[in-house]
N, C-alpha and C positions, 0 to 999 in steps of 0.2 A: 360559656358555650362557644363563643367566637374564637377564643384562644385555643380551645380543644380542637376545633375544626382546622385552624391554621396549623397547629402542631401535626395533626393527622395528615393534612395536605402536604406539608413539608416532608414528613416521614415517607409518605407514599412516593412522592416525586423523587426524593433522594434515592430510593431503591431503584427507580427506573433509570437513573443516570449512571448507575454502576454497570460495569462490563457484564453482559449476560454469560451465564455458565456455558462453557464449551466454545464460545466464539474465539477467545484468545488462543485456545489450542488449535482451532481450525486455521486461524491466521498464521500462527507460528509454523504450522506444517506447510501452508502455501508458500511462506517465505523460504523455507528449506528447499522446496521444489523449484522455486523461482531461480535461486542461485545454482542449484544442481543443473538446471537447463543450460547455464553458461559453461559449467565445468564439462558437461557431456555434449555440448553443442547440439542441444535438442530443442529446436524451436517449437515443436508441438507441445512439449511440456511447459514451456514458457507461455505460449498462447492460451493454454488451459487455465492459467491463473486469472484470466480476465473474463468478464461478462461479454457477450456478443455485441452489446450496445455500449461498450466502454468508451471513455475518453482518456487518452494519455496526454498530459500537459507538461512537456519538458520545458526547462528554462530557455528563454530567448529563442523560442521556436513556436510555430503554429501547433495547435492541438491536433493530435491524431485521433480520429473518431471512427468507431464502428468495428465491424468484425475483422477487417484487415489491419487495424491499428497495432495490435500486439506483435504481429509478424514484422511489420515495418520497423517498429521500435527495436525489436530483438536484432534484426539485421544491422541497424545503425549502431547499436551498442556493442555487438559482437565484432562485426567486421570493420567498422570505422573507428570506434572508440577503444576497442581492444579489451572490453570487459570479459573477464574469465572467472570472476567470483565476487563475493561481497557479503554484506550482512545488513540486516535491518535491526534497529534498536527501537522497539516500541516503547513509548513513554506513557501513552494514554489510549484507551478505547472508550468511546462514548456511544450511547444509544441504548435502545430497549431490546435489540436483537430480533425484532419481529421481521423486518424487511431490510433495514439498513443499520450499519454501525460505522462510525468514523474512527480512524486510527491516525494518531500523530506520532512522529518519531524522527529518528536520524538514520542516515544510510552511509555506508562506506563501500566503494567499488575498488576492485583489485585487478591487476593485469595478470598475465600468465606466470610471471615471476613472483607474484605475491605482493608487489608494490602497490600502495594505494594510489589510484589515479583520480579519484574524486571522493568527496564527502559532502554531506549537506543535510537538509531536513525535508520531510514529506508530510502530506496529508492524503489519506486514501479513504474514499467512501466505498465501503464494502456492501455488496448486494447479495441477499440470500436468494439463490436460484435452486431449481430442482437438482442441480448437480453440486450443490454446496455453496459456500461463501466465495464470491468472485469479486475481483476489483472492478468497480463501476466507474469511479472517477479517481485518477491517479495524478497528483500534482506534486512536483518536487523542485527544489532549487539547490544549486551548488553553493558551498561556502568558499569556493576557490575564487570566485569573482569578487574582487575588492573594489569595484567601481561605485558601490553603494555607500561606502564609508567616507 
């Protein structure tokens, strides 16, 4: 009986660790809109990707927190860094999909001429809100900094 309980427990928990139906599609659509915001210079579209109580944690900088954080980050990325496009490559999505899921992956950022200006990895904690899945905690780091090696 103990073996059967362990097998059933493992089977049930294993199912909860898989990506919930529909979340991956929602995240992929949010990613599409995220980079469309840079192409169209639409900060409102960018801001809408994030929860109002978000944290954006860029490398080698203080965390940007709260409702104004996405706009502050968009302005930095667009006007200072020259980001005009990019892509996210999701490798994993973890969680039960009730309130939160965690996404891991890689990113690439491009300038107006299509040249890659940065690439790296990210972890995003997504939060289910009445308006859909929003980025709640966004942490990323560049692979361009070689000081760690």
